[in-house]
C-alpha positions in Angstrom: 119.9 64.1 58.9 120.5 62.8 56.1 121.2 59.7 55.0 124.8 58.9 56.1 127.4 57.5 53.1 130.8 58.2 52.3 130.6 61.2 50.6 128.8 62.6 53.6 131.4 60.9 56.0 134.5 62.4 53.7 132.9 66.2 53.8 132.1 65.7 58.1 136.0 64.3 58.5 138.0 67.0 55.9 135.8 70.2 58.1 137.2 68.5 60.8 139.8 68.7 59.9 139.8 72.2 59.1 138.3 73.2 62.2 141.5 71.8 64.4 144.1 72.6 61.8 143.4 76.7 61.8 142.2 76.5 66.2 146.4 75.2 66.0 147.9 77.6 63.6 145.6 80.1 65.1 146.7 80.1 68.5 149.6 78.8 68.6 151.5 80.8 65.8 150.0 84.2 67.6 151.1 83.3 70.9 154.6 83.6 69.3 154.2 86.4 67.3 152.6 88.3 69.8 156.0 88.8 72.6 157.3 89.7 69.6 155.6 92.4 69.7 154.4 93.7 72.5 154.1 92.6 76.5 150.6 91.4 76.3 147.5 92.9 79.0 146.4 90.7 82.1 143.0 91.1 82.4 142.6 89.5 86.0 139.8 90.8 87.7 139.7 90.5 91.7 136.1 88.6 91.1 138.4 86.2 89.0 140.7 85.2 92.1 137.5 84.1 94.4 136.7 81.5 91.9 137.5 78.6 93.5 140.3 76.0 91.6 138.4 72.7 91.1 140.7 69.9 89.4 138.6 67.8 88.1 136.4 69.8 86.1 140.0 69.2 83.8 137.2 66.3 82.8 135.4 68.8 80.8 138.0 71.1 79.8 140.1 68.6 78.1 136.2 66.3 77.4 135.6 69.2 75.1 137.8 68.4 72.2 135.1 65.7 71.9 132.5 67.3 72.4 133.0 69.6 69.8 134.1 66.9 67.2 131.1 65.8 67.7 128.7 68.4 67.1 130.9 69.6 64.2 130.3 65.7 62.4 126.7 66.3 63.4 125.9 69.5 62.1 128.0 68.7 59.2 125.7 65.5 58.0 122.8 67.6 58.0 120.3 67.4 55.4 121.0 71.6 54.3 124.3 71.3 53.6 124.1 75.2 52.9 123.8 75.2 56.8 126.8 73.5 57.4 128.6 75.8 55.2 127.4 78.7 57.3 128.6 76.9 60.3 132.0 76.2 59.7 132.3 79.6 57.8 131.0 81.1 61.0 133.9 78.9 63.0 136.7 79.6 60.1 135.5 83.5 60.8 135.9 83.4 64.4 139.5 82.1 64.3 140.7 84.6 61.8 139.1 87.2 64.8 140.9 85.6 67.5 144.1 85.9 65.2 143.3 89.4 64.8 142.8 90.2 68.8 145.7 88.0 69.8 148.0 89.6 67.2 146.7 93.0 68.0 145.8 92.9 71.4 147.5 90.3 73.5 146.8 89.0 76.9 147.7 86.7 80.2 146.8 86.4 83.0 148.3 85.0 86.5 145.5 83.0 87.8 146.7 79.9 87.6 147.8 78.3 91.2 150.7 76.6 92.8 150.0 73.5 92.8 151.4 71.6 96.0 148.7 68.4 95.6 149.6 65.1 94.4 146.3 64.0 93.5 145.8 62.2 90.0 143.7 65.5 89.0 146.0 68.0 90.0 148.9 65.8 88.4 146.8 66.2 85.2 146.8 69.8 85.8 150.4 70.6 86.2 150.9 68.6 82.9 148.6 71.1 81.1 150.5 73.9 83.0 153.5 72.7 81.4 153.2 72.3 77.9 150.3 75.1 77.6 152.4 78.1 77.4 154.1 77.6 81.3 156.4 80.3 80.2 154.7 84.5 79.4 151.5 82.7 78.3 148.8 84.7 75.9 146.0 84.2 74.4 143.5 83.9 76.9 140.5 86.6 75.2 138.2 85.6 73.9 138.9 82.2 74.9 138.5 80.2 72.1 137.4 77.1 74.2 134.4 79.0 75.5 134.4 80.1 71.4 133.6 76.8 70.1 131.8 75.5 72.5 129.5 78.3 71.7 128.4 78.5 68.3 128.1 74.8 69.1 125.2 75.5 70.7 124.6 78.4 68.3 125.1 76.0 65.4 121.7 74.0 66.2 119.8 76.8 68.2 116.4 76.8 67.1 116.6 74.6 63.9 114.0 72.2 63.6 116.3 69.6 62.0 117.7 69.2 65.5 115.7 68.1 68.0 115.6 69.8 71.0 117.3 67.3 73.3 119.8 67.8 71.3 119.7 72.1 71.3 119.7 71.8 75.2 122.4 69.2 75.8 124.5 71.5 73.3 123.3 74.3 75.7 124.2 72.7 78.6 127.8 71.8 77.5 129.1 74.7 76.2 127.7 76.1 79.7 130.4 72.9 81.5 133.5 74.1 79.5 133.0 77.7 80.6 132.9 76.8 84.3 135.5 74.5 83.6 137.7 77.4 81.6 137.7 79.0 85.2 137.5 76.4 87.6 140.7 74.5 86.0 142.5 78.4 86.1 142.7 79.0 82.0 140.7 81.4 81.9 139.6 85.0 83.3 135.7 85.3 83.4 136.6 88.6 80.4 137.7 85.3 78.4 134.1 83.7 78.8 132.2 86.6 77.9 134.8 87.2 75.0 134.1 83.7 73.6 130.5 84.3 73.2 130.8 87.5 72.1 132.7 86.2 69.5 131.0 83.4 68.8 127.4 85.6 67.9 129.2 88.0 65.8 131.1 85.2 63.4 127.7 83.8 62.7 125.9 86.6 62.5 128.8 88.3 59.9 128.4 85.0 57.8 124.8 84.9 58.4 124.6 88.3 57.2 127.7 88.8 54.1 126.7 85.4 51.7 130.1 86.1 50.7 131.7 84.2 53.6 130.5 81.2 53.1 130.2 81.5 49.8 134.1 81.4 50.2 134.2 78.3 52.9 132.0 76.8 49.6 135.1 77.0 47.4 137.7 76.2 49.2 136.2 73.5 50.7 134.7 72.0 47.4 139.0 72.7 46.0 139.7 70.2 49.1 137.3 67.5 48.0 138.1 67.9 44.6 141.3 67.1 45.2 141.5 64.6 48.3 138.7 62.4 46.8 137.8 64.0 42.9 135.0 65.8 43.9 133.3 67.7 41.2 130.9 70.0 43.4 129.7 69.3 46.5 126.0 68.4 46.9 123.6 70.7 48.8 
């Protein structure tokens, strides 16, 4: 890893904020726009009803935000700045793909259970359901949880600058998030595979079409220049 200094931390902080903002704008904005355009498609399959509801896996589902934040920072601080630019451009590209799908093919599901229990995690699940579009839930496919988690694995997969244990951990955590989206009844099986496919597609396109990471570099350079008076972003 490159030596952690003030500029590296500034870059990591801004990339983290950009991804959080883009995620919320897409997820929240697309919901209200899509509802005004058309009725969402229910993509629940019979197999989805066979998976158990496991409230304690909300630890993984909600903890994914910590997983992403740590992964984003680690990738932002790697030696090869061009690789981090590639990764974050793929992340933002994936959000654009999600926005297009959420607006053009809005999806929903009736998979959430009626919770009658009073355990701690069941109460947490009730709270989550009450704040995460309790009426007319949309934005199921692809799962942005699965997409972000798989991208965090793709970002380190096969790269020598990251130790094998970190690559393996990133894979295990991504799979754990996949499972948690199902066992918390926040998503269905199609959403999981959609997240993986869109993650692979976004990274492949960012890697193949250099204009994508170059555009991201210009955007991040502009922001760094305005906030921290950077003249250039060191690569």
